[in-house]
N, C-alpha and C positions, 0 to 999 in steps of 0.2 A: 705664500709660504706653505710648503708641504713638508712638514717635519714630523717624524714619528713621535708620539707622546713621550717615549722613553728618552728622546734626545732634547726635549724642551729645556731642561736645566742647563745642559751643555751649550745650547744655542743662546739662551738667556745670558749666561756668563760671558760668552764670546762677544755678544752685543754690548754688554756693560763695559767690557774691556776696551772696545773701540770708543765708547762714550768717554771713558776716563782718559783715554789718549787725546781725544778732541779737547777735553777740558784742560789738560796739561799743555796742549799746544796753543791754548787761548782762542780757539775758533768756535767753541761750543756756545750756542745761544740758548736753545731749549729742545726738548724732545718729549715724545709721549705716544701712547697707544690710543687707538680709537676704542672707546667704551661701548662694546656691543650691547650692553644692558640698557643703555640710554638711546632710545630710537631717535632718529633725526627729526628735526622740526624745520619747516619752511616758514619764514616770516616775510610776508609781502610788504610792499612799500606803504600800504595803508595800515599796517600793523596786524593784519589777519594772520593767524597761526594755523598751520595744517600739519598733520603727521605724514610728511613725505620728504622726498629729497629730489635732487636733479636726476633725470632719467639716466644720465651717464655715470652716476655714482651709486646706482642701486646695489652694486656688489663691492662696496668699499670695505677694505679690511686692512689690518696692520696698524701702522702708526706713521710717525714722521719725525725727522730730525732736522733742525734748523742750525746751520753753521754759517758763520761769517767768513767768507773766503775771498782771496784776491783775484781768482780767475775761474773760468769754466773748467780748465784743466785740473785745478786743485779740487774743484767740486767732484769731478769724475774720479780722481784718486780716492777721495774720502768715500764716495758712493761704492767704489770697488771694495774698500775695507769693510763697509757695512754689509754689502752683499755677501762677501765671504763669511762674515760672522753669522749672519741671519740665514744663510743658505738659500737666498732668493734674490731675484733682480731688484734693483732700486731705481726709482724714477727721479731724475734730477730736474728741478725747477728753479728759476731765478725770481726772487722778489724784486719788485720795482721799488726803488728807494723814494720815500716821500719825506722831504726836508721838514715838513710840518708835523711829522709823527714823532 
């Protein structure tokens, strides 16, 4: 996300508008931003904790939005709405459903 400081408020409101739309549509699950002030921790299988992250996520930024949608096409449509609002590309991932969760 490469938005000038003076546009942050406008982008924030546009993003919240999309979230409100998702809530009204009944597809919103949850969303949030990554807290840059809290450094990542890696917890190993033996319980050991270290101040690091996976190498591929060294430059993680932004946040995420979880929506419950009927198809990949619907996910792409919502991602496009969020991308327009946030003025940046959005990555679409699918959660694997676990009936025990």
